[in-house]
C-alpha positions as CSV (number, residue, x, y, z in Angstrom):
1,M,-28.7,76.2,40.9
2,R,-32.5,74.7,41.9
3,R,-33.1,73.8,38.6
4,S,-30.3,72.0,37.8
5,I,-30.8,69.6,41.3
6,L,-34.0,69.0,39.8
7,I,-33.1,67.4,37.0
8,A,-30.4,65.6,38.2
9,I,-33.5,63.8,40.5
10,L,-35.4,63.5,37.7
11,I,-32.8,61.6,36.0
12,A,-31.9,59.4,38.4
13,L,-36.3,58.5,39.1
14,L,-36.0,57.4,35.5
15,G,-32.9,55.4,35.5
16,L,-34.5,53.8,38.8
17,A,-37.4,53.3,36.7
18,A,-36.1,52.0,33.8
19,L,-33.7,49.6,36.0
20,Q,-37.1,48.0,37.5
21,L,-38.8,47.5,34.2
22,P,-39.5,43.8,32.6
23,R,-36.6,42.6,30.1
24,P,-38.3,42.6,26.8
25,V,-36.0,40.1,25.6
26,Q,-37.9,37.3,28.0
27,A,-41.2,38.3,26.9
28,S,-40.1,38.0,23.3
29,E,-38.4,34.7,23.9
30,E,-41.4,33.5,25.5
31,S,-43.6,34.9,22.6
32,E,-41.8,33.3,20.2
33,R,-41.9,29.7,22.2
34,I,-45.3,30.0,22.6
35,S,-45.5,30.3,18.7
36,A,-43.0,28.0,17.6
37,I,-45.5,25.1,19.8
38,A,-48.7,26.3,18.3
39,R,-46.9,25.7,13.9
40,A,-45.5,21.9,15.5
41,S,-48.2,21.4,17.2
42,K,-50.3,21.3,14.1
43,A,-48.1,18.1,12.7
44,V,-48.6,16.0,15.8
45,V,-51.1,14.2,16.2
46,S,-53.2,11.3,18.6
47,I,-52.8,7.1,17.0
48,R,-55.1,4.9,19.0
49,T,-54.1,1.3,17.9
50,Y,-57.0,-1.6,18.1
51,R,-55.7,-5.2,18.8
52,Q,-57.3,-7.9,18.8
53,N,-58.4,-9.8,22.1
54,R,-57.5,-6.3,24.0
55,A,-60.5,-4.4,25.0
56,K,-58.7,-0.9,25.0
57,P,-56.9,0.5,22.5
58,G,-53.3,1.1,22.9
59,I,-52.3,5.4,23.2
60,G,-49.7,7.0,20.9
61,S,-48.6,9.9,19.0
62,G,-47.5,10.8,15.6
63,V,-45.8,13.2,13.6
64,I,-46.8,14.2,9.8
65,I,-44.4,14.1,7.5
66,N,-45.4,14.8,4.3
67,P,-48.0,16.8,3.2
68,D,-50.1,13.6,1.2
69,G,-50.5,11.9,4.5
70,Y,-48.2,10.3,5.9
71,I,-47.4,10.0,9.4
72,L,-44.0,9.3,11.3
73,T,-44.3,7.2,14.7
74,N,-42.8,3.7,16.5
75,A,-43.3,0.7,15.5
76,H,-44.2,-0.5,18.5
77,V,-47.4,2.2,19.2
78,V,-49.2,0.6,15.8
79,K,-47.5,-3.2,15.7
80,G,-50.5,-6.0,15.6
81,G,-53.3,-3.2,15.1
82,R,-56.2,-4.3,13.3
83,T,-57.7,-0.8,12.9
84,I,-55.5,2.4,13.7
85,K,-57.5,5.6,14.5
86,V,-55.5,9.1,13.8
87,Q,-56.8,12.4,15.3
88,L,-55.7,15.5,13.8
89,R,-54.8,19.0,15.9
90,D,-58.6,19.9,14.5
91,K,-60.0,17.0,16.0
92,E,-60.8,15.3,12.1
93,T,-60.5,11.6,13.0
94,F,-59.2,9.6,10.1
95,D,-58.6,5.6,9.3
96,A,-54.6,4.6,9.2
97,K,-53.3,2.1,7.5
98,I,-49.4,0.6,8.5
99,H,-47.5,1.6,5.3
100,K,-44.5,-0.1,6.5
101,M,-42.6,-0.9,9.2
102,A,-38.7,-1.2,10.3
103,S,-39.2,-2.4,13.7
104,D,-35.4,-3.2,14.1
105,R,-35.4,0.8,14.5
106,D,-38.3,1.0,16.4
107,L,-40.8,3.6,13.4
108,A,-43.0,3.1,11.4
109,I,-45.4,5.4,8.5
110,L,-48.7,5.6,8.4
111,R,-51.0,6.8,5.6
112,I,-54.3,8.4,5.6
113,K,-56.3,9.6,2.9
114,A,-56.0,13.3,3.1
115,N,-53.7,15.7,1.5
116,D,-52.2,19.4,2.6
117,L,-51.6,18.1,5.8
118,P,-49.4,20.8,8.0
119,T,-45.9,19.3,8.1
120,A,-43.1,19.1,11.1
121,K,-40.0,21.2,10.0
122,I,-37.1,19.0,9.9
123,G,-34.1,20.2,12.8
124,D,-30.6,19.4,12.6
125,S,-29.9,16.4,15.2
126,D,-26.7,16.5,14.7
127,K,-25.7,20.0,16.3
128,L,-27.3,19.1,19.7
129,R,-25.8,19.9,23.0
130,V,-25.9,18.8,26.6
131,G,-28.3,21.6,28.3
132,Q,-30.1,22.8,25.2
133,T,-33.7,23.4,25.8
134,V,-36.5,21.1,23.9
135,I,-40.0,20.8,23.8
136,A,-42.1,17.3,23.9
137,I,-45.3,17.2,22.2
138,G,-47.7,14.1,22.4
139,D,-50.6,12.7,23.8
140,P,-49.5,11.0,27.4
141,L,-52.3,8.5,29.1
142,G,-54.5,9.8,26.5
143,F,-53.9,14.0,27.4
144,T,-54.0,15.2,23.7
145,G,-52.0,17.8,22.6
146,T,-49.7,17.8,25.8
147,V,-47.0,20.3,25.8
148,T,-43.4,19.5,28.4
149,L,-40.4,21.8,28.7
150,G,-36.8,20.8,29.7
151,M,-33.9,20.2,28.0
152,I,-31.1,17.8,26.7
153,S,-29.2,15.7,30.1
154,G,-27.2,13.4,27.8
155,L,-26.6,12.1,23.8
156,G,-25.9,8.8,22.2
157,R,-27.6,7.0,24.7
158,N,-27.6,3.1,23.5
159,I,-30.3,1.1,25.2
160,E,-31.2,-2.4,24.4
161,T,-35.1,-2.8,25.6
162,K,-37.9,-5.7,24.3
163,G,-36.1,-7.0,21.8
164,I,-34.8,-2.9,20.4
165,R,-31.5,-1.9,20.4
166,Y,-31.3,1.7,20.3
167,R,-28.3,3.4,19.1
168,D,-27.4,6.9,19.8
169,L,-31.0,8.4,22.3
170,I,-31.6,12.1,22.8
171,Q,-32.0,12.1,26.5
172,T,-34.4,14.6,27.9
173,D,-35.8,15.0,31.4
174,A,-39.2,16.5,29.4
175,A,-41.6,14.8,30.8
176,I,-42.6,11.4,28.4
177,N,-45.0,9.3,29.6
178,P,-46.9,6.4,28.1
179,G,-48.8,7.8,25.1
180,S,-45.5,10.2,24.1
181,S,-44.5,7.5,22.0
182,G,-44.0,8.2,18.5
183,G,-44.7,12.1,18.8
184,A,-42.2,15.1,18.5
185,L,-39.2,16.3,20.3
186,L,-38.5,19.9,18.9
187,N,-35.6,22.2,19.5
188,S,-36.5,26.1,20.9
189,R,-37.3,27.1,17.4
190,G,-39.9,24.2,16.8
191,E,-38.1,22.0,15.0
192,L,-38.4,18.5,14.6
193,I,-35.4,17.3,16.0
194,G,-36.3,13.6,17.3
195,I,-39.1,11.0,17.5
196,N,-40.6,10.2,21.1
197,A,-39.3,6.5,22.0
198,L,-39.4,5.0,25.4
199,V,-38.9,6.5,29.1
200,Y,-36.9,4.9,31.5
201,T,-38.4,3.9,35.3
202,G,-35.9,2.3,36.8
203,P,-35.1,-1.8,37.7
204,P,-38.8,-3.7,38.7
205,S,-37.8,-3.7,42.0
206,G,-35.7,-2.7,44.8
207,Y,-35.1,0.9,43.5
208,D,-36.9,3.9,44.0
209,K,-38.7,4.5,39.9
210,A,-36.6,6.6,37.9
211,Q,-38.0,10.1,36.7
212,G,-36.8,12.5,34.0
213,L,-35.1,9.8,32.0
214,G,-37.1,10.1,28.5
215,F,-35.4,9.3,25.4
216,A,-35.8,10.2,21.8
217,I,-34.7,8.9,18.3
218,P,-32.4,11.6,16.3
219,I,-34.6,12.8,13.4
220,K,-31.6,13.0,11.2
221,S,-31.8,9.0,11.2
222,A,-35.6,8.7,12.0
223,F,-36.4,11.0,8.6
224,S,-33.8,8.8,6.5
225,V,-35.4,5.8,7.9
226,A,-38.8,7.4,6.6
227,Q,-38.2,8.4,3.8
228,Q,-37.0,5.0,2.4
229,L,-40.4,3.6,4.1
230,M,-42.8,5.8,2.3
231,A,-40.4,4.2,-1.0
232,S,-41.4,1.6,-0.2
233,Q,-44.4,-0.7,-1.5
234,P,-47.1,-0.5,1.2
235,S,-47.1,-3.2,4.0
236,S,-48.8,-6.5,2.0
237,S,-49.8,-7.7,5.7
238,L,-49.4,-6.9,8.9
239,E,-46.3,-8.8,9.7
240,D,-44.3,-7.1,6.4
241,E,-41.1,-5.4,7.6
242,F,-38.5,-3.4,6.3
243,D,-34.6,-3.9,6.0
244,S,-33.1,-1.0,8.0
245,S,-29.8,-1.6,7.4
246,S,-27.1,1.4,6.2
247,R,-28.7,2.9,3.3
248,P,-27.5,6.5,1.6
249,W,-29.0,10.0,3.1
250,L,-29.7,13.3,0.7
251,G,-31.4,14.8,3.4
252,L,-34.4,16.1,1.8
253,S,-38.2,15.8,1.4
254,G,-40.2,16.1,-0.9
255,A,-44.0,15.5,-2.9
256,T,-44.7,14.1,-6.3
257,L,-44.6,17.4,-8.5
258,T,-48.7,17.8,-9.7
259,S,-49.6,20.2,-12.2
260,S,-51.6,22.2,-9.7
261,K,-47.9,22.6,-7.5
262,A,-46.5,23.6,-11.0
263,R,-49.4,26.2,-12.0
264,D,-48.6,27.3,-8.0
265,F,-45.2,28.3,-8.1
266,N,-44.9,28.8,-12.0
267,I,-42.8,25.9,-12.8
268,K,-42.3,25.2,-16.1
269,I,-41.4,21.4,-16.1
270,T,-44.5,18.5,-15.6
271,N,-42.5,15.7,-13.5
272,G,-40.3,15.7,-10.7
273,V,-40.4,15.9,-7.2
274,F,-40.4,19.2,-5.4
275,V,-38.6,20.1,-2.7
276,T,-40.8,21.0,0.5
277,Q,-37.9,20.7,3.3
278,V,-33.9,20.1,3.6
279,V,-32.5,19.4,6.7
280,E,-29.9,21.4,7.8
281,G,-26.1,20.0,7.9
282,S,-27.4,17.3,5.2
283,P,-25.6,16.7,2.2
284,A,-28.5,18.3,0.5
285,S,-28.3,21.2,2.6
286,R,-23.9,21.9,1.5
287,A,-25.0,21.1,-2.0
288,N,-27.3,24.6,-1.4
289,I,-30.9,22.6,-2.1
290,R,-33.3,24.5,-1.0
291,P,-36.9,24.4,-0.1
292,G,-38.7,25.2,-3.6
293,D,-36.6,23.7,-5.9
294,T,-37.1,20.6,-8.0
295,V,-35.5,17.7,-9.1
296,S,-35.8,16.0,-12.6
297,A,-33.3,13.5,-12.5
298,L,-30.6,11.7,-10.6
299,N,-27.6,10.6,-12.2
300,G,-29.2,11.6,-15.5
301,V,-32.1,8.6,-14.6
302,T,-35.6,11.0,-14.6
303,V,-37.2,10.8,-11.2
304,K,-41.2,11.4,-12.0
305,D,-42.1,10.9,-8.2
306,V,-41.2,10.9,-4.9
307,G,-40.4,6.2,-4.8
308,A,-38.6,6.7,-8.5
309,M,-36.1,9.2,-6.7
310,V,-35.3,7.1,-3.8
311,R,-35.1,3.6,-6.3
312,E,-32.3,5.5,-7.7
313,L,-30.6,6.4,-4.1
314,N,-30.9,3.5,-2.8
315,R,-28.4,2.5,-5.5
316,N,-26.1,4.3,-4.3
317,R,-23.8,4.1,-1.2
318,P,-22.7,6.3,1.5
319,G,-19.5,8.2,0.3
320,D,-20.9,8.2,-3.7
321,R,-21.2,10.9,-5.2
322,I,-23.9,11.4,-7.2
323,K,-25.7,14.7,-9.2
324,L,-29.1,16.2,-9.2
325,T,-30.7,18.0,-12.5
326,V,-32.1,20.7,-10.2
327,W,-34.7,23.1,-11.4
328,R,-34.8,26.8,-9.5
329,N,-36.1,30.0,-11.1
330,N,-37.5,27.7,-14.6
331,K,-33.0,27.6,-14.8
332,K,-31.7,23.7,-14.6
333,Y,-28.4,22.9,-12.7
334,I,-26.5,19.5,-12.3
335,V,-25.4,19.2,-8.5
336,S,-23.0,17.2,-7.3
337,I,-23.5,15.7,-4.0
338,T,-21.4,13.3,-1.4
339,L,-23.9,10.7,0.0
340,D,-23.5,10.3,4.0
341,A,-25.0,7.6,6.2
342,H,-28.3,7.7,8.1
């Protein structure tokens, strides 16, 4: 009898101790978030723009979206820059050139002379929900690599400021300040879902300044424009602009297939576009295109590099059905894809 009572007491105490233990799920979530931030931060850069007749440089941020030195940022971060410096996460600094701008979309592509850079993993901004956790990474007020946590406060916001008509912006209460522009807005998995663009501070007088009103350009539209900018000829002057009127959207990112990449991945063909990322929910994703595939032709026309592929793509319109020649495990497939608008 006494032994039974002791066993019962022991079981009760063990149960109480178990109730008092911290939830392992919370620790796991925090650990996963820390790892996601560490990975994503490698693709976020600091930008310093030196303009004529200004003593101090403008401060901004950017996101590496192609390993060959292409960086996506806001046009207002770099416009008018005579000298632009880009600092990577490891503190290495490069001179940067404006490859192309689309000021009407407040987007620009910088190019630095570097290869094999870490790139952001592209997420699906079409699946965002109000209340979802988001992470902003940038260079606010010069505090390099700042990370802030918040949530999506609104979707589809339209704002007109400084001559730019922003459409379908993501609103967030994650702290965004001057210098954050061009930086990354991530989901909790560390995927890039937006490019931080502006913070609203309220009317100039008569009201208290607003707080927690940051806005980002959804990555679906930003990445589509970025691909077109990368495929365009480099700007010949600071005023050279890109017409970003509605173009077809495929939803993949790639790099020109090189002999070393073909050797590393045991690819038998010698020309094409090696797929590095596919945007979830995009036409390419729906057609089961995967990272590691190689595209050798579009509508029967050989594409030897990224520029050639984008030029062929832009011969089509949203809603058109195209055919990609895709190689996977050294087998050739013909894939039909219906294009979206960006």
